[in-house]
N, C-alpha and C positions, 0 to 999 in steps of 0.2 A: 558574421561567419561563426558557425558552431565547430568546435574542436572535438573530434571523436577519437578516443583512444581505442585502437584495435589490438586486442591481446590474444595470443595463442602461439602455437609452434610456428617457426618461420615459414614453413611450407603453407600452412593454413592462412596465416596473415597475408602472404603474397596473393593467395587465391581470392581472399576477401577484398583486398585493395584493387585487384584487377576488375572485380565486379563493381566496386564502389565508384569507379570512374564514370559510370552512367549517372550517378547521383551527386556529383561533386558540386553542383550549384549551391552555394551557401554552406557547404560542408567541407571541413578540412580533416581528412582521415589520417591519423598519426599512428604509424606502426610501433607496437611494443612487443616484439617477439621474445620468447623465452626458450630455453633448452629443456628445463625441467618444470613440470606443472607447478611445483611448490613455489616457484619464483613469482607466481601471480600475486600472492599477498604483498610482497615487497613492491612490486610494480604499482599496484593500485594505491598503496599507502603513501608512496613517495610522489606520485604524480596526480593524485585525485584533484588537487587544487588547480592544476593546469589544464584540465579537460572539462568539457561540459557534459559529455556522456561517454559511457563505456560500451564497446561491442566486443563480445568474446567469441572465440572460434567454436565453442561448444559448451555443454552444461557443466563440465568438470571445472574449468577455470572460473566460470560464472559463479558456481556454488562456493568456491574458495574466496572469491572477491566479495561476495555478498556477506559472508561470515566476517571477513576482515573489516569491511566498512560499515557493517550492520545497517545497510540501507540498499535497496535495489531499485529505487525510483528512477535512477539515471543509468540503468544497466539493461542490456539485452544480450542474447546469445543466439547463435545459429542452432536452429532446432533440428535434431536428427529425426528422420522418419524411416518408414520401411524401406525406402529406396536406398538408404545407406547399406542395409543388409543385402538387398538385391544386388547392388553394385559390387559388393565384396564377393558374392558367389559367382557373378558374371566374370569378374577378373580371374577367379579361381578356375572356372570352366575354360576360359580362354587360354590361360597359361598351360593347363594340364591336358586340354582337349578332352576332358571328361569331368564328371561330377565327383568330387572327393566326398566320401560318405562317412569319414571318421575325422571330426573336426572339434577343436577346442575353441570356445568363444568366451570373451569377458564382456560384461555389460554393466553400465552404471545402473544402480537401482531405479532411478527415476525414469530410465528409458527401457525398462524391462518389458513394456508393452510391445516392443519390437520382436519379442520372442514369438508372439502369435503370428507375425508376418511369415514366418517359416512354414507354418501350416496352411496359411491362406493360399499359397501358391503351390501347395503339394510337393515341396521339396523333400525328397527321400534321403534322409541322412540316418544311417543305421546307428552310428555312435556319435552323439553330440554331448560334449562336456562343457557345461556353462558355469561361469563364476560371476555372480553379481557383487558389486562393491560400492562403498561410499566414496564420495569425492576426495576424502582425506587419506585414502589408502596409499601405502608405499608402493610405487610402480614395481619394485623388486618382487613384491608378493605375487603380482600378476605374471611377471616373467617366470618365477619359479613354478607357478601353476601350469603354464604352457610347457615349460621345459620338462617337468616331471612326467607329464602325459606322453611327450614325444620320446623321452628316454625309455619309458616303459612300453613303447611301441603300441600305444593305444590310439594315436592320432596320426594322420597323414598331412595335416595342415593346421594353422592357427589363425584366428581372427581376433583382433584387439582394437580397443578404442584409443589406446595410448600410443602416440607416434614413437616415443622413446622405447617402449616395449616392442613395437613393430621393428624398429631398427636393430635392436638387440637380437631378436629372433632371426632376422635376415642374416646378421653377422654370424649367427650360430649355425647357419646352413639349413634352417627350418623354413619350409614354404609358408610365408606369413602374409596377411592381408590386413590393411588398415581400414577400419570402419569409419569412413569420413563422409561428410555431407557432399551431395552432388552440386553441380553448378547451379541447378534450378533452385535447390534448397537455399543456397547462399543468396542468390538473387532475390528470392521471395522475402527472405528475412531482412535483407538490407533495405528493400523497398518499403516494407512495413515500418521498419525502424526509423528510416528517414522521415516518413510521414508522422510518426509518433513524436520525433524530435521537434518538427515544425509546429505540430499541434500544441505541444507543451509550451513552446515559446509564446504563441498567441494567448494561451490560457494564462501563463505567468504574467503577461503584460496587461491582462484585463484590469479594469478599474476596481480598486478596493478602498473601502471607507471604514475607518474605525471611529465609533462614537463612544466617548467616555464621559460619564456623568457622575460627578461628586454629589451624592444625594444630600438632601436636607440642607442645602446651601443657605437658605433663609435663616434656619436655626443657627447655623455657624456664624452668620453675620450678626444676629442678635446677641450671641454669646461672646462675641469678641470684646475684649477689655477696652481696646482702643481701635480706631480706624487703622493704625499702623500695624497692629497684630494681624488684622485681616489682610492688609496689603502684603505683609511678609509671607503669609500663608499662600496667597495667590501667586507670589513670585516663586515659591518653592515648588508649587504644583506645576507652574508653567515651565520652570527649569527642567523638572523631570520629564515632562511631555516633549520638550524640545530635544532632549537626549534620545527619547524614543523615536522622534521624527528623524533624527540623524541615522538611527539604525535601520529604519524602513525606507530611507530615501524619500520621505514624504513632506508634506506641507501642513502646518497647523493653523486651524481656524478656531478662534474663541467665540462661542455663541452667547456667552454670558450665563450668569447664575449657576456656575459649576459645570457647564457642559462644553466639551471641546470635541472638535472633529479633525481627524487626520486623513488626508488624501494620499494614497499610495497605490501600489500595484499588488495584484493577488499573490504572485510568487514571493515577493518580499515579505508581505504580511504573514504568509504561512511559515516562512523560515524564521521569523522573529517572534513567534508566539511566546516562547519563554521570556523574552525581553518584556513583552506586553504584560505577562503575568507578574513579573517582578515590579514593574511600574505601578500596576493596580495595587499590589500589596503595600507599596510605599505610600501611595496617595491615601489609602484607607487609614493607615497609621497616622500620617501627618494631619489629616482632617478629622480623625476620630469618627468616621462615619462609613457607611457602605458605599461602594463604587460599582456602578453598573456599566457593562461594556457590550456593545452590539457591533458586529462586523458584517458588512454587506458587500457582495460582489455583483457586478452587472456589466452588460455590454455597453451601457452609457452611464454617465455620471448620475443622471436622474434615477435610473434603475438601481444602481449601487446604493444611492442615498436612501431610497425607499426601503430596500432590504435592510440597511443599517438601522433605520428607524424602527422597523418591525422587530429586529433582533434586539435592540436596546429595550424596547417595551417588554419583550419576553424575558430579558435578563432581570428587569425590575420586578417581575412577577415572581421570581424565584427567591426563596429565603436567603440562599447563600450568595446570590448575585454573581453567579458564574458567567463566564464569557459565553455568549451565544453568537453563532455565525449562520447567516443565510446566504446560500450560493445563488448563482444566476438561474439555475434550474428549479429553484424553490426548495432544495434540500436544506434542512435545518440540522445544525450540529450544536449540541449542548455539551457543557463541561469541556469546552475546547482545550486540547492539549493535556487532558488528564486521562487516567486509566479508565475512568467512568464515561469517557466520551460516547455520546449517543447520537446516532445519525438516522434521520427519518425525513419523510416528505409530508407536506401538508396537502398533497394532491393524491387523488385516487382515480384509477381508470375503470374499475369494475362498476358498471351501472347498477348491478344488484346490491352491491355493498353501499354505494352512494345513496340509493333509495332507502335502504334500512337505516343508515346514519341520519338521513333527513327525517325519517319517520320518528326516530328516537331522539331527535334534537341533540345529536352528538356531533361534535366537530370532527372533521377528517383528521386534524392535527392530533387530537387526543387518541383516536383510534390507531393512527400510524405510530404514534409515540409508544403506545402500549405494545403494539406488535414488534417494534424495534427493540424494546427492552427485553421481551421474551426471547427473541433471537439472540441478542447479545449475551444474556445470562444462560441460555440453553435450557430454559424452563419449558416443560410441557403443560404445566398448570401453575397456579399462583393463588395467593390470598390477597385480600384488600390491604392487609398489613404490609405485604411485600411492595405493593404499588405505592403506598403512602411513604414508605421508607426510601425507595430508590428514585421515585419521581418527585420527591420533596413536596408532597401535598398532605393535607389532613386526611385521616382515615375516613372521615365522613364524606369527603369529596370523592375519595376512591370508591367507597361503597355506592355512591350515587352513579358514578360512571359505569361500574360493573352491573348495577341493577338495570340501567338503561340499555347496556349492551345485551343482557340476557332477555330483556323485554322484546327486543327486535331480532332475536335469534342469531346474534353475532358472538355470543358467549353462552356458556352453560355451566351448571354446577357439576364438578367432577368427583365430589365426595367430601368427606370431613376428616379432620385430624384432631386427636384429643390433645388437650393442653396438659402440661406436667402438673399445673396447679388446678385447683378447683375452678370450675366455670364451664360455660357452654363450649362444645367443640367448634373449631374454627372451620368455616367453609372454604373449599378450594374450587377454583374455576379454571376454565380453559377457553381459548378463543376458537371459534368454529370457522 
């Protein structure tokens, strides 16, 4: 049973809960209504540990919560569309039996696209005063905006995104309308959200395997002063790995000669990457050697193990022995958990590119890795020194890869740059 926290004004929360009854199987929707939007931060901070996912009534509380928790992976909100604006104008026409053509409207910056919807249905509003705002705005500022225009007799009605502003305008005797999502918008968002929650569960419970290898173990054996020193070292290594197992709810398998395998689930492994990093640092210091780590995910234990083997092999090819992860769809993640994290695939779907790579004897992985680096760094062109530095390879190897790519017309020279010291200019390249 998933516990879903529903956050928003009382009226909005009640509407969401009414729709959510259609999707209650395996879901427990818990209301967390507020009076003021600023209460959102306190609600999510105090209750985040008690819910599995959050559903917000709109983008305003969602943005506040995302900033408070610094994470939006377990959050969703009702998406406002053009129909929210249409609904407001229809209510206005129904109430006044005519179209009001002097209106003040406030709109969240991220939903400013709805402004175009007014023109798409040819609504003729002679005087429209619009105020866009950030989620952190003080609602009093919006209220003052509408009140000032009304007192100056520039408007005949007001439309607002804030329920508290709407209530204050009504109490002040101003014809006001709340831009709120329709039943269909709520229903569609809840339906997609529920499927997302269920999918995340199955993904989280996917088999995950961590392969950890303390390298040069034969040298460590030979260098041990006595068999007892080696046994003590193995005990310290195993103790650290058992602690890691506790954190990831996994089981430990010792394969011998410095290699260990931990079986767990994808979700737990992802959440405990910092613990894995700390454990690897400890093992490297204890054994005074490098430690390679490969993580594999898969639909079956066999597939996960094969991916973990490939990831471990790739980790051992890297000078820094960073953690490498291979997912069930073949996506490779290098420098896992670090700012330099690089994500790419070893598969390509473009037949023309595949043919050129085959002709140039270039691996798909190398090409995809280079492309991913350029996108991550925002480079339009690069030098072989850049590749050598960021991909942790020799400059000679980088030069060979670039030359092969140029030979099959997947890259080309984009110019040269002069060095500050004497020497030949450095060539720059770009991918085609």
